[in-house]
N, C-alpha and C positions, 0 to 999 in steps of 0.2 A: 154116312151114318155110322159105319163100322170104324171109321177114323175117329169120330167123336167119342165113341165108346172106349176105344183104346187110350186116347188122350185123357179121358175122364178117369179111367182106371189107373193110369200112370200117375196122374196128379194125386189121386186118393192114396196110393201107396207112398208117394213122396211125402204127403201131408202127415201120414202116421209115422213114417220114419223120422221126420223132423220132430214130432211130438215126443215119441218114445226116446229118441236120441237126446233131446234136451232134458228130459227127466233123468236119464242116466247120467248125463253130464252134470246136472245140478247135484244129484246125490254124490257123485265122485268129488265135486268141489267142496261140498258142505260136510262130508263124512268126518274129517278131522275135528271140526267144530262140534259135531254131535258127540263124538267119542270123548272129547274133553268135558263137555257138559255132563255126560253120563258119569265120568269119573268124579267130578265135583259133587254131583248129586249123591253118589254112593258115599263119598267122604262125609258130607253133611249128615246123611242118615246114620252112618256109623258113629259120628260124634253125638248125635241125639240119643242113640241107643246106649252109649256109654254114660251120658248124663242121666238117663233114666235109671240105669243100674246104680249109679252113685246116689241118686235120690232115694231109691228104695232101700239101699244099705243105710243111708242116713236116717230114714224113718225107722228102720229096725233098731238102730243104735238108740234113737230117742225113746222108742217103746221100751227097750230094755232098761234104760236109765229111769224112766218113769215108773217101772215095775219095782225098782229097788226100794227097800224100806227107807222112809224119811227119818233123818235124825231129829231127836226131840229136844 
């Protein structure tokens, strides 16, 4: 009975070591891909932000031109 408990405990510890170790290994393996993906995402968001600023300045320019008196 004692032997079964010890073997069961040993296998349970081994099971969790394998689970946690494989998670850490997967993270270590895929980390460069995630970092590259994050850099690309930040680059795209920066581009969209610049486009939004350009769009708002274009709208300001158009509003200014529309406010000018029209020639007769």
